[in-house]
C-alpha positions in Angstrom: 110.2 138.4 91.0 107.1 137.4 88.9 105.4 140.6 90.1 108.5 142.6 89.0 108.1 141.2 85.4 104.4 142.1 85.4 105.2 145.7 86.5 108.0 145.6 83.8 105.3 145.1 81.1 102.9 147.5 82.6 105.5 150.3 82.6 106.5 149.4 79.0 102.9 149.8 77.8 102.4 153.2 79.3 104.2 155.0 76.5 102.1 157.6 74.8 101.2 157.5 71.1 100.7 160.6 69.0 99.0 159.7 65.7 96.4 161.8 64.0 93.1 162.1 65.8 89.7 162.1 64.2 87.9 163.9 67.1 89.0 165.4 70.4 87.2 163.0 72.7 86.8 159.3 73.5 83.4 157.6 73.6 83.0 154.8 76.2 80.0 152.6 76.5 79.1 149.1 77.6 77.5 147.0 80.2 78.9 145.3 83.4 76.9 142.2 84.3 76.0 141.5 88.0 77.1 145.0 88.9 76.4 146.7 92.2 78.5 149.8 91.8 77.2 153.2 90.7 80.3 155.1 89.6 83.1 154.5 87.0 86.3 156.3 87.4 89.1 156.8 84.8 92.6 157.4 86.2 95.9 158.2 84.6 99.3 158.4 86.3 98.5 161.8 87.6 95.1 160.9 89.2 91.4 161.1 88.4 90.6 162.0 84.8 86.8 161.6 84.9 84.0 159.8 86.7 80.5 159.0 85.4 77.5 157.0 86.4 76.6 153.3 85.9 72.9 152.7 85.3 71.0 150.2 87.5 71.2 147.5 84.8 75.0 147.9 84.6 75.0 149.9 81.4 77.0 153.1 80.9 77.9 155.6 78.2 79.9 158.8 78.3 82.7 160.7 76.7 86.0 162.1 77.9 88.9 164.0 76.6 92.4 162.7 77.2 95.6 164.7 77.1 97.6 161.8 75.6 97.1 158.4 74.1 98.2 156.0 76.8 97.0 153.3 79.2 94.4 154.5 81.7 92.8 152.6 84.6 89.1 151.8 84.4 87.8 151.3 87.9 84.7 151.4 90.1 84.2 152.3 93.8 84.7 148.7 94.7 88.2 149.0 93.4 87.7 146.5 90.6 89.8 147.7 87.7 91.3 146.9 84.3 93.7 148.7 82.0 92.3 150.5 79.0 94.1 152.2 76.1 92.5 155.6 75.4 93.0 158.0 72.6 90.9 160.9 71.4 88.8 159.7 68.5 88.3 156.2 69.8 84.8 154.7 70.3 85.1 151.8 72.7 82.4 149.4 73.9 83.1 147.2 77.0 81.3 144.1 78.2 82.2 142.0 81.2 81.2 140.9 84.7 81.7 142.7 88.0 83.2 139.6 89.5 86.5 139.9 87.6 87.1 142.8 85.3 90.5 141.5 84.2 89.4 138.0 83.2 86.0 138.9 81.7 86.3 142.3 80.1 86.2 142.3 76.3 86.6 145.5 74.3 85.1 146.2 70.9 84.8 149.2 68.6 87.3 151.6 67.2 90.6 151.5 69.2 89.5 148.5 71.2 92.2 146.2 69.9 94.9 148.0 71.9 93.2 147.3 75.2 92.5 143.6 74.3 96.2 143.3 73.4 97.4 144.9 76.7 95.3 142.4 78.7 96.6 139.5 76.7 100.2 140.7 77.1 99.8 141.0 80.9 98.1 137.7 81.2 101.0 136.0 79.5 103.5 137.7 81.8 101.6 136.3 84.7 101.9 132.8 83.2 105.7 133.2 82.8 107.6 130.6 84.8 109.5 131.7 87.8 112.5 133.5 86.4 114.7 131.9 89.0 113.8 128.5 87.6 114.5 129.7 84.0 117.9 131.0 85.1 118.9 127.7 86.7 118.5 125.7 83.5 121.4 124.1 81.7 122.6 126.2 78.8 120.8 124.3 76.0 117.5 124.1 77.9 117.9 127.8 78.8 118.3 128.8 75.1 115.2 126.7 74.2 113.2 128.4 76.9 114.2 131.8 75.7 113.2 130.9 72.1 109.8 129.7 73.5 109.3 133.0 75.4 110.3 135.1 72.4 108.0 133.2 70.1 105.1 133.4 72.6 105.3 137.2 73.0 105.9 137.8 69.3 102.9 135.6 68.5 100.7 137.8 70.8 102.0 141.0 69.3 101.6 139.8 65.7 98.1 138.5 66.2 96.8 142.0 66.7 96.8 143.7 63.3 95.5 147.2 64.2 97.5 148.3 67.1 98.5 151.9 67.6 101.9 152.1 65.8 103.9 153.5 68.7 102.5 151.0 71.1 103.5 148.2 68.7 107.1 149.6 68.4 107.5 150.1 72.2 106.2 146.7 73.1 108.4 145.0 70.5 111.4 146.8 72.1 110.3 145.8 75.6 110.0 142.1 74.5 113.6 142.3 73.3 114.6 143.9 76.6 113.0 141.0 78.4 115.1 138.5 76.4 118.2 140.6 77.0 117.5 140.6 80.8 117.5 136.8 80.8 120.6 136.5 78.7 122.6 139.0 80.7 121.5 137.7 84.0 122.2 134.1 83.0 125.7 135.1 81.9 126.3 136.9 85.2 125.0 133.9 87.2 127.7 131.7 85.6 130.2 133.7 87.5 128.2 135.1 90.5 125.2 132.7 90.8 124.3 130.3 93.6 127.0 127.8 94.3 129.8 129.8 92.6 132.8 130.8 94.7 132.2 134.1 96.4 134.6 137.0 95.7 136.7 137.6 98.7 137.5 140.6 100.9 140.9 140.7 102.6 142.3 142.6 105.5 139.3 144.7 106.3 139.7 146.6 109.6 137.9 144.9 112.5 136.2 147.2 115.0 137.3 144.8 117.8 140.9 144.9 116.7 143.1 143.6 113.9 141.9 142.7 110.4 139.6 140.1 109.0 139.2 138.4 105.6 136.3 136.3 104.2 138.5 133.2 104.8 138.5 134.1 108.5 134.9 132.7 108.6 135.4 129.5 106.7 133.2 126.8 108.1 130.4 129.2 109.0 127.4 130.5 107.1 128.1 134.2 106.5 125.4 136.9 106.2 127.0 140.2 105.1 125.4 143.6 105.4 127.1 146.2 103.2 126.2 149.6 104.7 127.4 153.1 105.6 126.8 155.6 108.4 125.1 158.1 106.1 122.6 155.5 104.7 119.1 155.9 106.2 117.7 152.7 104.8 120.7 150.8 106.1 120.1 152.1 109.6 116.4 151.2 109.4 117.5 147.5 109.1 119.6 147.5 112.3 116.7 146.6 114.7 115.7 143.7 112.6 119.3 142.6 112.2 119.8 142.7 116.0 116.8 140.5 116.4 118.2 138.0 114.0 121.6 138.0 115.8 119.8 137.1 119.0 117.8 134.3 117.4 120.8 132.7 115.8 123.3 133.6 118.6 124.4 130.0 119.2 124.1 128.8 115.6 126.8 128.3 113.0 126.3 131.6 111.3 128.1 134.9 111.6 126.6 138.3 110.8 129.1 140.7 109.3 128.7 144.4 108.8 130.9 145.9 106.1 131.0 149.7 106.2 131.7 151.5 103.0 132.3 154.9 104.6 135.0 156.7 102.6 136.9 159.9 102.5 134.8 161.9 100.1 132.0 162.3 102.7 134.5 163.1 105.4 136.4 166.1 104.2 138.7 164.0 102.1 140.1 162.3 105.2 140.3 158.5 105.5 141.1 158.9 109.2 137.9 160.9 109.7 135.9 158.2 107.8 137.3 155.5 110.0 136.6 157.5 113.2 133.0 158.2 112.1 132.5 154.5 111.5 134.0 153.5 114.9 131.9 156.2 116.7 128.8 155.0 115.0 129.3 151.3 115.7 129.9 152.2 119.4 126.9 154.5 119.6 124.5 152.1 118.0 126.0 149.1 119.8 125.9 147.1 116.6 127.9 144.1 118.0 128.9 140.9 116.2 131.5 141.4 113.5 131.9 145.0 112.2 134.4 145.7 109.5 135.5 148.7 107.5 136.6 148.3 103.9 138.6 151.5 103.9 140.2 152.2 100.5 139.5 148.6 99.2 136.3 148.4 97.2 137.2 145.3 95.2 134.6 143.2 97.1 131.8 145.7 96.4 132.9 146.0 92.8 132.9 142.2 92.3 129.3 142.0 93.6 128.4 145.1 91.5 127.0 146.9 94.5 125.7 150.3 93.3 123.1 150.8 96.1 123.0 150.0 99.8 122.0 148.4 102.0 123.0 145.2 100.2 122.9 141.8 101.8 124.9 138.7 100.8 124.6 135.1 102.0 127.6 132.7 101.7 127.8 129.1 102.7 130.5 127.4 105.0 132.6 126.5 102.0 132.8 130.1 100.8 130.3 129.7 98.0 127.4 132.1 97.1 124.0 131.1 98.4 122.4 134.4 97.5 124.2 137.4 96.0 121.2 139.6 96.8 119.8 138.1 99.9 116.6 139.2 101.6 116.8 142.1 104.0 116.6 141.4 107.8 113.1 143.0 107.8 111.9 140.4 105.2 110.3 137.4 106.8 111.6 135.2 104.0 115.1 135.6 105.3 114.4 133.7 108.5 112.6 131.0 106.5 115.7 130.8 104.3 118.1 130.6 107.3 115.9 128.0 109.0 116.2 125.8 105.9 119.9 125.4 106.5 121.7 123.1 108.9 122.7 125.8 111.4 123.7 123.5 114.1 124.9 124.9 117.4 128.5 126.1 117.6 
């Protein structure tokens, strides 16, 4: 999840800025100590913008014209890289060591403050405590932590006085979005978080006959796969799921598939939707417990499932262990299951 927040900031900082320009090119110069590479490459989101030579002593100087003011990637053939904010009219000097661009690079000159700020912002996001730990705090401690996070990012933003104006506005907005993410997720976890009673499904059609409800599996760990016959990514998980079923065959856990096949994809016919599901389960030999939700989507709505496959893990008492559990193909799922007391049946 930490990586997701780092990407969150990187994406936030990619917004282009369109202030007046003094000249129609960027000047880049500097020196990379202990360098063994010979080429510098500048990339944007579309690909290579320009490449130029590094002298034997690690020094370099060149110019390039950019289509928009934005974050670019400064890299060498050894794949060492660092983000750099470029805008026509800037004259940026760079100093650092080849061993670690991100930790050692310092930018100076006109427009350099933007790049120094970006690096400081990303470094802070890497230091951010595991969001799961933050979201597990008691309310008062959680609010104190949010205030601390807000103040830290505001402090970084306000310590750079000459940022591109649009960059400043966009990052300010993204900082607020980060706080909003924590607040909304925390509120949601009070209802749907770990240890909270799981929403229930009732009277779902069982492929083997009759109907089943979540309460039918009380006393067992329950791993739920919400899927549909038309969902390619869902089908891609089946081989991994079958393997898990074999591994935990004699353990106190049940694997439940809940099909969300409905009438709109089957000519408006619920009967056709059910038949398609039954034929598919038989063809793929899915085994274990296979259920069809039919017209009742209350379980999916309670879990706010808007994309499949979705996996849910519930404990023997019917409480949520993970409302968005790892996929069968994720090795972390087996580690998670092995951490439970899955005694033999």
